[in-house]
mmJSON file of the N, C-alpha and C atoms, coordinates in Angstrom:
{"data_MODEL":{"atom_site":{
"group_PDB":["ATOM","ATOM","ATOM","ATOM","ATOM","ATOM","ATOM","ATOM","ATOM","ATOM","ATOM","ATOM","ATOM","ATOM","ATOM","ATOM","ATOM","ATOM","ATOM","ATOM","ATOM","ATOM","ATOM","ATOM","ATOM","ATOM","ATOM","ATOM","ATOM","ATOM","ATOM","ATOM","ATOM","ATOM","ATOM","ATOM","ATOM","ATOM","ATOM","ATOM","ATOM","ATOM","ATOM","ATOM","ATOM","ATOM","ATOM","ATOM","ATOM","ATOM","ATOM","ATOM","ATOM","ATOM","ATOM","ATOM","ATOM","ATOM","ATOM","ATOM","ATOM","ATOM","ATOM","ATOM","ATOM","ATOM","ATOM","ATOM","ATOM","ATOM","ATOM","ATOM","ATOM","ATOM","ATOM","ATOM","ATOM","ATOM","ATOM","ATOM","ATOM","ATOM","ATOM","ATOM","ATOM","ATOM","ATOM","ATOM","ATOM","ATOM","ATOM","ATOM","ATOM","ATOM","ATOM","ATOM","ATOM","ATOM","ATOM","ATOM","ATOM","ATOM","ATOM","ATOM","ATOM","ATOM","ATOM","ATOM","ATOM","ATOM","ATOM","ATOM","ATOM","ATOM","ATOM","ATOM","ATOM","ATOM","ATOM","ATOM","ATOM","ATOM","ATOM","ATOM","ATOM","ATOM","ATOM","ATOM","ATOM","ATOM","ATOM","ATOM","ATOM","ATOM","ATOM","ATOM","ATOM","ATOM","ATOM","ATOM","ATOM","ATOM","ATOM","ATOM","ATOM","ATOM","ATOM","ATOM","ATOM","ATOM","ATOM","ATOM","ATOM","ATOM","ATOM","ATOM","ATOM","ATOM","ATOM","ATOM","ATOM","ATOM","ATOM","ATOM","ATOM","ATOM","ATOM","ATOM","ATOM","ATOM","ATOM","ATOM","ATOM","ATOM","ATOM","ATOM","ATOM","ATOM","ATOM","ATOM","ATOM","ATOM","ATOM","ATOM","ATOM","ATOM","ATOM","ATOM","ATOM","ATOM","ATOM","ATOM","ATOM","ATOM","ATOM","ATOM","ATOM","ATOM","ATOM","ATOM","ATOM","ATOM","ATOM","ATOM","ATOM","ATOM","ATOM"],
"id":[1,2,3,4,5,6,7,8,9,10,11,12,13,14,15,16,17,18,19,20,21,22,23,24,25,26,27,28,29,30,31,32,33,34,35,36,37,38,39,40,41,42,43,44,45,46,47,48,49,50,51,52,53,54,55,56,57,58,59,60,61,62,63,64,65,66,67,68,69,70,71,72,73,74,75,76,77,78,79,80,81,82,83,84,85,86,87,88,89,90,91,92,93,94,95,96,97,98,99,100,101,102,103,104,105,106,107,108,109,110,111,112,113,114,115,116,117,118,119,120,121,122,123,124,125,126,127,128,129,130,131,132,133,134,135,136,137,138,139,140,141,142,143,144,145,146,147,148,149,150,151,152,153,154,155,156,157,158,159,160,161,162,163,164,165,166,167,168,169,170,171,172,173,174,175,176,177,178,179,180,181,182,183,184,185,186,187,188,189,190,191,192,193,194,195,196,197,198,199,200,201,202,203,204,205,206,207],
"type_symbol":["N","C","C","N","C","C","N","C","C","N","C","C","N","C","C","N","C","C","N","C","C","N","C","C","N","C","C","N","C","C","N","C","C","N","C","C","N","C","C","N","C","C","N","C","C","N","C","C","N","C","C","N","C","C","N","C","C","N","C","C","N","C","C","N","C","C","N","C","C","N","C","C","N","C","C","N","C","C","N","C","C","N","C","C","N","C","C","N","C","C","N","C","C","N","C","C","N","C","C","N","C","C","N","C","C","N","C","C","N","C","C","N","C","C","N","C","C","N","C","C","N","C","C","N","C","C","N","C","C","N","C","C","N","C","C","N","C","C","N","C","C","N","C","C","N","C","C","N","C","C","N","C","C","N","C","C","N","C","C","N","C","C","N","C","C","N","C","C","N","C","C","N","C","C","N","C","C","N","C","C","N","C","C","N","C","C","N","C","C","N","C","C","N","C","C","N","C","C","N","C","C","N","C","C","N","C","C"],
"label_atom_id":["N","CA","C","N","CA","C","N","CA","C","N","CA","C","N","CA","C","N","CA","C","N","CA","C","N","CA","C","N","CA","C","N","CA","C","N","CA","C","N","CA","C","N","CA","C","N","CA","C","N","CA","C","N","CA","C","N","CA","C","N","CA","C","N","CA","C","N","CA","C","N","CA","C","N","CA","C","N","CA","C","N","CA","C","N","CA","C","N","CA","C","N","CA","C","N","CA","C","N","CA","C","N","CA","C","N","CA","C","N","CA","C","N","CA","C","N","CA","C","N","CA","C","N","CA","C","N","CA","C","N","CA","C","N","CA","C","N","CA","C","N","CA","C","N","CA","C","N","CA","C","N","CA","C","N","CA","C","N","CA","C","N","CA","C","N","CA","C","N","CA","C","N","CA","C","N","CA","C","N","CA","C","N","CA","C","N","CA","C","N","CA","C","N","CA","C","N","CA","C","N","CA","C","N","CA","C","N","CA","C","N","CA","C","N","CA","C","N","CA","C","N","CA","C","N","CA","C","N","CA","C","N","CA","C","N","CA","C","N","CA","C"],
"label_alt_id":[null,null,null,null,null,null,null,null,null,null,null,null,null,null,null,null,null,null,null,null,null,null,null,null,null,null,null,null,null,null,null,null,null,null,null,null,null,null,null,null,null,null,null,null,null,null,null,null,null,null,null,null,null,null,null,null,null,null,null,null,null,null,null,null,null,null,null,null,null,null,null,null,null,null,null,null,null,null,null,null,null,null,null,null,null,null,null,null,null,null,null,null,null,null,null,null,null,null,null,null,null,null,null,null,null,null,null,null,null,null,null,null,null,null,null,null,null,null,null,null,null,null,null,null,null,null,null,null,null,null,null,null,null,null,null,null,null,null,null,null,null,null,null,null,null,null,null,null,null,null,null,null,null,null,null,null,null,null,null,null,null,null,null,null,null,null,null,null,null,null,null,null,null,null,null,null,null,null,null,null,null,null,null,null,null,null,null,null,null,null,null,null,null,null,null,null,null,null,null,null,null,null,null,null,null,null,null],
"label_comp_id":["MET","MET","MET","VAL","VAL","VAL","PRO","PRO","PRO","GLU","GLU","GLU","PRO","PRO","PRO","ALA","ALA","ALA","GLU","GLU","GLU","GLN","GLN","GLN","TRP","TRP","TRP","ALA","ALA","ALA","ARG","ARG","ARG","VAL","VAL","VAL","ARG","ARG","ARG","SER","SER","SER","VAL","VAL","VAL","LEU","LEU","LEU","ASP","ASP","ASP","LEU","LEU","LEU","VAL","VAL","VAL","ALA","ALA","ALA","GLU","GLU","GLU","GLY","GLY","GLY","ASN","ASN","ASN","GLY","GLY","GLY","GLY","GLY","GLY","PHE","PHE","PHE","LEU","LEU","LEU","GLU","GLU","GLU","ASP","ASP","ASP","LEU","LEU","LEU","ARG","ARG","ARG","PRO","PRO","PRO","ARG","ARG","ARG","ALA","ALA","ALA","SER","SER","SER","THR","THR","THR","VAL","VAL","VAL","THR","THR","THR","MET","MET","MET","PHE","PHE","PHE","GLY","GLY","GLY","LEU","LEU","LEU","GLU","GLU","GLU","HIS","HIS","HIS","ILE","ILE","ILE","PRO","PRO","PRO","LEU","LEU","LEU","SER","SER","SER","THR","THR","THR","PHE","PHE","PHE","ARG","ARG","ARG","ALA","ALA","ALA","LEU","LEU","LEU","LEU","LEU","LEU","THR","THR","THR","ARG","ARG","ARG","PHE","PHE","PHE","ARG","ARG","ARG","GLY","GLY","GLY","ASP","ASP","ASP","ASN","ASN","ASN","ALA","ALA","ALA","ARG","ARG","ARG","ALA","ALA","ALA","LEU","LEU","LEU","GLU","GLU","GLU","LEU","LEU","LEU","VAL","VAL","VAL","ASP","ASP","ASP"],
"label_asym_id":["A","A","A","A","A","A","A","A","A","A","A","A","A","A","A","A","A","A","A","A","A","A","A","A","A","A","A","A","A","A","A","A","A","A","A","A","A","A","A","A","A","A","A","A","A","A","A","A","A","A","A","A","A","A","A","A","A","A","A","A","A","A","A","A","A","A","A","A","A","A","A","A","A","A","A","A","A","A","A","A","A","A","A","A","A","A","A","A","A","A","A","A","A","A","A","A","A","A","A","A","A","A","A","A","A","A","A","A","A","A","A","A","A","A","A","A","A","A","A","A","A","A","A","A","A","A","A","A","A","A","A","A","A","A","A","A","A","A","A","A","A","A","A","A","A","A","A","A","A","A","A","A","A","A","A","A","A","A","A","A","A","A","A","A","A","A","A","A","A","A","A","A","A","A","A","A","A","A","A","A","A","A","A","A","A","A","A","A","A","A","A","A","A","A","A","A","A","A","A","A","A","A","A","A","A","A","A"],
"label_entity_id":["1","1","1","1","1","1","1","1","1","1","1","1","1","1","1","1","1","1","1","1","1","1","1","1","1","1","1","1","1","1","1","1","1","1","1","1","1","1","1","1","1","1","1","1","1","1","1","1","1","1","1","1","1","1","1","1","1","1","1","1","1","1","1","1","1","1","1","1","1","1","1","1","1","1","1","1","1","1","1","1","1","1","1","1","1","1","1","1","1","1","1","1","1","1","1","1","1","1","1","1","1","1","1","1","1","1","1","1","1","1","1","1","1","1","1","1","1","1","1","1","1","1","1","1","1","1","1","1","1","1","1","1","1","1","1","1","1","1","1","1","1","1","1","1","1","1","1","1","1","1","1","1","1","1","1","1","1","1","1","1","1","1","1","1","1","1","1","1","1","1","1","1","1","1","1","1","1","1","1","1","1","1","1","1","1","1","1","1","1","1","1","1","1","1","1","1","1","1","1","1","1","1","1","1","1","1","1"],
"label_seq_id":[1,1,1,2,2,2,3,3,3,4,4,4,5,5,5,6,6,6,7,7,7,8,8,8,9,9,9,10,10,10,11,11,11,12,12,12,13,13,13,14,14,14,15,15,15,16,16,16,17,17,17,18,18,18,19,19,19,20,20,20,21,21,21,22,22,22,23,23,23,24,24,24,25,25,25,26,26,26,27,27,27,28,28,28,29,29,29,30,30,30,31,31,31,32,32,32,33,33,33,34,34,34,35,35,35,36,36,36,37,37,37,38,38,38,39,39,39,40,40,40,41,41,41,42,42,42,43,43,43,44,44,44,45,45,45,46,46,46,47,47,47,48,48,48,49,49,49,50,50,50,51,51,51,52,52,52,53,53,53,54,54,54,55,55,55,56,56,56,57,57,57,58,58,58,59,59,59,60,60,60,61,61,61,62,62,62,63,63,63,64,64,64,65,65,65,66,66,66,67,67,67,68,68,68,69,69,69],
"pdbx_PDB_ins_code":[null,null,null,null,null,null,null,null,null,null,null,null,null,null,null,null,null,null,null,null,null,null,null,null,null,null,null,null,null,null,null,null,null,null,null,null,null,null,null,null,null,null,null,null,null,null,null,null,null,null,null,null,null,null,null,null,null,null,null,null,null,null,null,null,null,null,null,null,null,null,null,null,null,null,null,null,null,null,null,null,null,null,null,null,null,null,null,null,null,null,null,null,null,null,null,null,null,null,null,null,null,null,null,null,null,null,null,null,null,null,null,null,null,null,null,null,null,null,null,null,null,null,null,null,null,null,null,null,null,null,null,null,null,null,null,null,null,null,null,null,null,null,null,null,null,null,null,null,null,null,null,null,null,null,null,null,null,null,null,null,null,null,null,null,null,null,null,null,null,null,null,null,null,null,null,null,null,null,null,null,null,null,null,null,null,null,null,null,null,null,null,null,null,null,null,null,null,null,null,null,null,null,null,null,null,null,null],
"Cartn_x":[-220.869,-221.17,-220.927,-221.67,-221.434,-220.662,-220.787,-219.301,-219.666,-218.684,-218.795,-220.047,-220.382,-221.13,-221.262,-219.703,-220.473,-221.303,-220.455,-221.296,-222.53,-223.441,-224.667,-225.858,-225.093,-225.28,-226.092,-225.147,-225.455,-226.369,-226.578,-228.116,-228.934,-228.997,-230.155,-230.693,-229.107,-229.772,-230.342,-230.058,-230.905,-232.217,-232.226,-233.816,-234.424,-234.412,-234.575,-234.406,-233.711,-233.632,-234.951,-236.274,-236.35,-238.348,-237.998,-239.262,-239.065,-238.316,-238.846,-239.316,-238.603,-238.728,-240.789,-240.413,-241.848,-242.139,-240.857,-241.397,-239.982,-239.676,-239.222,-239.915,-240.227,-240.683,-241.502,-242.067,-242.458,-243.348,-241.85,-242.242,-244.092,-244.234,-244.853,-246.341,-246.367,-248.122,-247.505,-246.489,-246.273,-246.662,-246.053,-245.905,-245.889,-245.12,-245.509,-246.575,-246.903,-247.848,-248.116,-249.327,-248.821,-249.37,-248.864,-248.229,-248.178,-247.997,-247.611,-245.973,-246.029,-244.271,-243.943,-242.311,-241.956,-241.578,-241.088,-240.619,-240.171,-238.687,-238.727,-237.06,-237.192,-236.658,-235.825,-234.145,-232.476,-232.312,-233.404,-232.55,-233.692,-234.066,-234.941,-235.132,-236.407,-236.464,-237.463,-237.428,-239.13,-239.628,-240.575,-242.142,-242.731,-242.265,-242.445,-242.27,-241.361,-241.327,-241.809,-242.218,-242.825,-243.999,-244.773,-246.213,-246.413,-245.16,-245.803,-245.37,-244.96,-244.126,-246.196,-246.256,-247.48,-248.812,-248.66,-249.368,-249.428,-248.365,-248.026,-248.186,-248.534,-248.752,-250.537,-251.279,-252.723,-253.135,-253.281,-253.908,-253.512,-252.217,-252.624,-251.869,-251.452,-251.139,-252.626,-253.397,-254.881,-254.938,-254.891,-254.633,-253.288,-252.278,-251.186,-251.122,-251.4,-252.148,-252.844,-254.358,-255.143,-254.546,-253.186,-252.394,-251.416,-251.247,-249.701,-250.299,-251.422,-252.376,-253.172],
"Cartn_y":[45.856,45.513,43.744,43.609,42.499,41.781,40.035,39.911,40.028,39.812,39.328,40.63,41.389,42.468,42.396,41.919,41.705,40.456,39.427,38.036,37.754,39.118,39.737,39.437,40.948,41.717,41.294,40.057,38.886,38.796,38.374,37.017,37.942,39.656,39.89,40.344,40.365,41.141,40.142,38.728,38.253,37.363,37.631,37.559,38.762,40.106,41.257,41.304,40.451,39.831,39.079,37.927,37.282,38.429,38.113,39.873,40.462,41.065,42.111,41.359,40.846,39.845,38.866,38.923,38.207,36.862,36.034,34.619,33.995,32.593,31.468,30.198,29.569,28.738,29.346,29.516,30.239,31.948,32.014,33.231,33.898,33.245,33.242,33.852,32.999,33.866,35.253,35.297,36.518,37.968,38.554,38.779,40.198,41.103,42.446,42.754,44.037,44.152,45.551,46.913,47.935,48.837,49.567,50.523,48.652,48.301,47.523,47.187,47.13,47.07,45.83,45.567,43.864,44.258,44.101,44.546,43.396,43.09,41.909,42.232,41.604,41.979,41.275,42.035,42.218,42.187,42.629,42.197,42.369,42.149,41.889,43.274,43.408,44.768,43.958,45.645,44.646,44.103,44.126,44.432,45.338,46.54,47.143,48.183,48.393,49.163,48.432,47.422,46.537,47.171,47.063,48.213,49.086,50.118,51.469,52.142,50.431,50.925,51.179,49.662,49.369,50.001,51.046,51.783,53.367,53.741,54.555,55.311,53.588,53.962,52.564,52.953,51.866,51.642,53.208,52.664,51.28,51.452,50.116,48.597,48.967,47.107,46.94,47.539,47.421,46.018,44.946,43.487,42.57,43.651,42.741,43.348,45.144,45.181,44.055,44.115,42.822,41.985,41.535,40.286,40.083,41.255,42.077,41.924,42.648,43.085,41.893],
"Cartn_z":[-22.898,-24.67,-25.191,-26.441,-26.949,-27.982,-26.897,-27.515,-28.694,-29.439,-31.38,-31.994,-32.087,-32.976,-33.885,-34.92,-36.047,-36.289,-35.64,-35.605,-35.272,-34.571,-33.606,-34.674,-35.354,-35.553,-37.157,-38.334,-38.897,-38.621,-37.214,-36.864,-37.403,-37.024,-36.431,-38.368,-38.839,-40.826,-40.536,-40.593,-41.71,-41.599,-39.837,-38.837,-40.327,-40.324,-40.591,-41.77,-42.754,-44.37,-44.666,-43.824,-43.764,-43.879,-42.814,-43.271,-44.143,-43.943,-45.65,-46.278,-47.044,-47.955,-48.217,-47.011,-46.501,-47.604,-46.89,-47.692,-46.657,-47.393,-46.157,-45.005,-45.344,-44.603,-43.626,-42.318,-41.236,-40.976,-41.36,-41.839,-42.67,-43.83,-45.117,-44.196,-43.312,-42.976,-42.658,-41.996,-40.967,-42.589,-43.079,-44.811,-44.012,-43.829,-43.45,-45.074,-44.036,-45.224,-44.376,-45.243,-45.229,-43.766,-43.083,-41.519,-40.813,-41.188,-40.28,-39.449,-38.501,-37.47,-37.362,-37.395,-36.9,-35.678,-34.545,-33.652,-32.741,-32.535,-31.725,-30.803,-29.419,-28.637,-28.504,-27.81,-27.95,-25.872,-24.981,-23.934,-23.065,-21.838,-21.022,-20.464,-20.388,-19.393,-18.071,-17.254,-16.611,-17.018,-16.465,-17.065,-16.481,-15.781,-15.091,-16.512,-17.549,-18.076,-19.278,-19.415,-20.194,-20.793,-18.902,-19.18,-19.193,-18.92,-19.017,-21.072,-21.596,-22.913,-23.955,-23.118,-23.282,-23.406,-21.757,-22.372,-22.398,-22.44,-23.305,-24.922,-25.814,-26.872,-27.281,-26.0,-26.193,-26.991,-27.46,-28.879,-29.821,-29.364,-30.815,-29.943,-28.779,-27.334,-26.715,-26.362,-25.738,-25.394,-26.191,-26.389,-25.335,-26.047,-24.936,-23.595,-23.967,-22.191,-21.549,-21.404,-21.423,-20.923,-21.541,-21.89,-19.82,-20.448,-19.606,-18.138,-17.259,-16.373,-15.891],
"occupancy":[1.0,1.0,1.0,1.0,1.0,1.0,1.0,1.0,1.0,1.0,1.0,1.0,1.0,1.0,1.0,1.0,1.0,1.0,1.0,1.0,1.0,1.0,1.0,1.0,1.0,1.0,1.0,1.0,1.0,1.0,1.0,1.0,1.0,1.0,1.0,1.0,1.0,1.0,1.0,1.0,1.0,1.0,1.0,1.0,1.0,1.0,1.0,1.0,1.0,1.0,1.0,1.0,1.0,1.0,1.0,1.0,1.0,1.0,1.0,1.0,1.0,1.0,1.0,1.0,1.0,1.0,1.0,1.0,1.0,1.0,1.0,1.0,1.0,1.0,1.0,1.0,1.0,1.0,1.0,1.0,1.0,1.0,1.0,1.0,1.0,1.0,1.0,1.0,1.0,1.0,1.0,1.0,1.0,1.0,1.0,1.0,1.0,1.0,1.0,1.0,1.0,1.0,1.0,1.0,1.0,1.0,1.0,1.0,1.0,1.0,1.0,1.0,1.0,1.0,1.0,1.0,1.0,1.0,1.0,1.0,1.0,1.0,1.0,1.0,1.0,1.0,1.0,1.0,1.0,1.0,1.0,1.0,1.0,1.0,1.0,1.0,1.0,1.0,1.0,1.0,1.0,1.0,1.0,1.0,1.0,1.0,1.0,1.0,1.0,1.0,1.0,1.0,1.0,1.0,1.0,1.0,1.0,1.0,1.0,1.0,1.0,1.0,1.0,1.0,1.0,1.0,1.0,1.0,1.0,1.0,1.0,1.0,1.0,1.0,1.0,1.0,1.0,1.0,1.0,1.0,1.0,1.0,1.0,1.0,1.0,1.0,1.0,1.0,1.0,1.0,1.0,1.0,1.0,1.0,1.0,1.0,1.0,1.0,1.0,1.0,1.0,1.0,1.0,1.0,1.0,1.0,1.0],
"B_iso_or_equiv":[0.0,0.0,0.0,0.0,0.0,0.0,0.0,0.0,0.0,0.0,0.0,0.0,0.0,0.0,0.0,0.0,0.0,0.0,0.0,0.0,0.0,0.0,0.0,0.0,0.0,0.0,0.0,0.0,0.0,0.0,0.0,0.0,0.0,0.0,0.0,0.0,0.0,0.0,0.0,0.0,0.0,0.0,0.0,0.0,0.0,0.0,0.0,0.0,0.0,0.0,0.0,0.0,0.0,0.0,0.0,0.0,0.0,0.0,0.0,0.0,0.0,0.0,0.0,0.0,0.0,0.0,0.0,0.0,0.0,0.0,0.0,0.0,0.0,0.0,0.0,0.0,0.0,0.0,0.0,0.0,0.0,0.0,0.0,0.0,0.0,0.0,0.0,0.0,0.0,0.0,0.0,0.0,0.0,0.0,0.0,0.0,0.0,0.0,0.0,0.0,0.0,0.0,0.0,0.0,0.0,0.0,0.0,0.0,0.0,0.0,0.0,0.0,0.0,0.0,0.0,0.0,0.0,0.0,0.0,0.0,0.0,0.0,0.0,0.0,0.0,0.0,0.0,0.0,0.0,0.0,0.0,0.0,0.0,0.0,0.0,0.0,0.0,0.0,0.0,0.0,0.0,0.0,0.0,0.0,0.0,0.0,0.0,0.0,0.0,0.0,0.0,0.0,0.0,0.0,0.0,0.0,0.0,0.0,0.0,0.0,0.0,0.0,0.0,0.0,0.0,0.0,0.0,0.0,0.0,0.0,0.0,0.0,0.0,0.0,0.0,0.0,0.0,0.0,0.0,0.0,0.0,0.0,0.0,0.0,0.0,0.0,0.0,0.0,0.0,0.0,0.0,0.0,0.0,0.0,0.0,0.0,0.0,0.0,0.0,0.0,0.0,0.0,0.0,0.0,0.0,0.0,0.0],
"pdbx_formal_charge":[null,null,null,null,null,null,null,null,null,null,null,null,null,null,null,null,null,null,null,null,null,null,null,null,null,null,null,null,null,null,null,null,null,null,null,null,null,null,null,null,null,null,null,null,null,null,null,null,null,null,null,null,null,null,null,null,null,null,null,null,null,null,null,null,null,null,null,null,null,null,null,null,null,null,null,null,null,null,null,null,null,null,null,null,null,null,null,null,null,null,null,null,null,null,null,null,null,null,null,null,null,null,null,null,null,null,null,null,null,null,null,null,null,null,null,null,null,null,null,null,null,null,null,null,null,null,null,null,null,null,null,null,null,null,null,null,null,null,null,null,null,null,null,null,null,null,null,null,null,null,null,null,null,null,null,null,null,null,null,null,null,null,null,null,null,null,null,null,null,null,null,null,null,null,null,null,null,null,null,null,null,null,null,null,null,null,null,null,null,null,null,null,null,null,null,null,null,null,null,null,null,null,null,null,null,null,null],
"auth_seq_id":[1,1,1,2,2,2,3,3,3,4,4,4,5,5,5,6,6,6,7,7,7,8,8,8,9,9,9,10,10,10,11,11,11,12,12,12,13,13,13,14,14,14,15,15,15,16,16,16,17,17,17,18,18,18,19,19,19,20,20,20,21,21,21,22,22,22,23,23,23,24,24,24,25,25,25,26,26,26,27,27,27,28,28,28,29,29,29,30,30,30,31,31,31,32,32,32,33,33,33,34,34,34,35,35,35,36,36,36,37,37,37,38,38,38,39,39,39,40,40,40,41,41,41,42,42,42,43,43,43,44,44,44,45,45,45,46,46,46,47,47,47,48,48,48,49,49,49,50,50,50,51,51,51,52,52,52,53,53,53,54,54,54,55,55,55,56,56,56,57,57,57,58,58,58,59,59,59,60,60,60,61,61,61,62,62,62,63,63,63,64,64,64,65,65,65,66,66,66,67,67,67,68,68,68,69,69,69],
"auth_comp_id":["MET","MET","MET","VAL","VAL","VAL","PRO","PRO","PRO","GLU","GLU","GLU","PRO","PRO","PRO","ALA","ALA","ALA","GLU","GLU","GLU","GLN","GLN","GLN","TRP","TRP","TRP","ALA","ALA","ALA","ARG","ARG","ARG","VAL","VAL","VAL","ARG","ARG","ARG","SER","SER","SER","VAL","VAL","VAL","LEU","LEU","LEU","ASP","ASP","ASP","LEU","LEU","LEU","VAL","VAL","VAL","ALA","ALA","ALA","GLU","GLU","GLU","GLY","GLY","GLY","ASN","ASN","ASN","GLY","GLY","GLY","GLY","GLY","GLY","PHE","PHE","PHE","LEU","LEU","LEU","GLU","GLU","GLU","ASP","ASP","ASP","LEU","LEU","LEU","ARG","ARG","ARG","PRO","PRO","PRO","ARG","ARG","ARG","ALA","ALA","ALA","SER","SER","SER","THR","THR","THR","VAL","VAL","VAL","THR","THR","THR","MET","MET","MET","PHE","PHE","PHE","GLY","GLY","GLY","LEU","LEU","LEU","GLU","GLU","GLU","HIS","HIS","HIS","ILE","ILE","ILE","PRO","PRO","PRO","LEU","LEU","LEU","SER","SER","SER","THR","THR","THR","PHE","PHE","PHE","ARG","ARG","ARG","ALA","ALA","ALA","LEU","LEU","LEU","LEU","LEU","LEU","THR","THR","THR","ARG","ARG","ARG","PHE","PHE","PHE","ARG","ARG","ARG","GLY","GLY","GLY","ASP","ASP","ASP","ASN","ASN","ASN","ALA","ALA","ALA","ARG","ARG","ARG","ALA","ALA","ALA","LEU","LEU","LEU","GLU","GLU","GLU","LEU","LEU","LEU","VAL","VAL","VAL","ASP","ASP","ASP"],
"auth_asym_id":["A","A","A","A","A","A","A","A","A","A","A","A","A","A","A","A","A","A","A","A","A","A","A","A","A","A","A","A","A","A","A","A","A","A","A","A","A","A","A","A","A","A","A","A","A","A","A","A","A","A","A","A","A","A","A","A","A","A","A","A","A","A","A","A","A","A","A","A","A","A","A","A","A","A","A","A","A","A","A","A","A","A","A","A","A","A","A","A","A","A","A","A","A","A","A","A","A","A","A","A","A","A","A","A","A","A","A","A","A","A","A","A","A","A","A","A","A","A","A","A","A","A","A","A","A","A","A","A","A","A","A","A","A","A","A","A","A","A","A","A","A","A","A","A","A","A","A","A","A","A","A","A","A","A","A","A","A","A","A","A","A","A","A","A","A","A","A","A","A","A","A","A","A","A","A","A","A","A","A","A","A","A","A","A","A","A","A","A","A","A","A","A","A","A","A","A","A","A","A","A","A","A","A","A","A","A","A"],
"auth_atom_id":["N","CA","C","N","CA","C","N","CA","C","N","CA","C","N","CA","C","N","CA","C","N","CA","C","N","CA","C","N","CA","C","N","CA","C","N","CA","C","N","CA","C","N","CA","C","N","CA","C","N","CA","C","N","CA","C","N","CA","C","N","CA","C","N","CA","C","N","CA","C","N","CA","C","N","CA","C","N","CA","C","N","CA","C","N","CA","C","N","CA","C","N","CA","C","N","CA","C","N","CA","C","N","CA","C","N","CA","C","N","CA","C","N","CA","C","N","CA","C","N","CA","C","N","CA","C","N","CA","C","N","CA","C","N","CA","C","N","CA","C","N","CA","C","N","CA","C","N","CA","C","N","CA","C","N","CA","C","N","CA","C","N","CA","C","N","CA","C","N","CA","C","N","CA","C","N","CA","C","N","CA","C","N","CA","C","N","CA","C","N","CA","C","N","CA","C","N","CA","C","N","CA","C","N","CA","C","N","CA","C","N","CA","C","N","CA","C","N","CA","C","N","CA","C","N","CA","C","N","CA","C","N","CA","C","N","CA","C","N","CA","C"],
"pdbx_PDB_model_num":[1,1,1,1,1,1,1,1,1,1,1,1,1,1,1,1,1,1,1,1,1,1,1,1,1,1,1,1,1,1,1,1,1,1,1,1,1,1,1,1,1,1,1,1,1,1,1,1,1,1,1,1,1,1,1,1,1,1,1,1,1,1,1,1,1,1,1,1,1,1,1,1,1,1,1,1,1,1,1,1,1,1,1,1,1,1,1,1,1,1,1,1,1,1,1,1,1,1,1,1,1,1,1,1,1,1,1,1,1,1,1,1,1,1,1,1,1,1,1,1,1,1,1,1,1,1,1,1,1,1,1,1,1,1,1,1,1,1,1,1,1,1,1,1,1,1,1,1,1,1,1,1,1,1,1,1,1,1,1,1,1,1,1,1,1,1,1,1,1,1,1,1,1,1,1,1,1,1,1,1,1,1,1,1,1,1,1,1,1,1,1,1,1,1,1,1,1,1,1,1,1,1,1,1,1,1,1]
}}}
């Protein structure tokens, strides 16, 4: 169970809003462009699971897979 889910969601939402707006300090250079995906982690997963996901979507994750290997 997530402690104080409304407060936690508010934090996550504020980051998503900044990414969507594409402005605001450190996110300025990370402005979303057409055909891009913004992803961040909310929980820990085993490295083997992460690698399996990278392998499953190898076409989009070749560089990340290299680094994990």
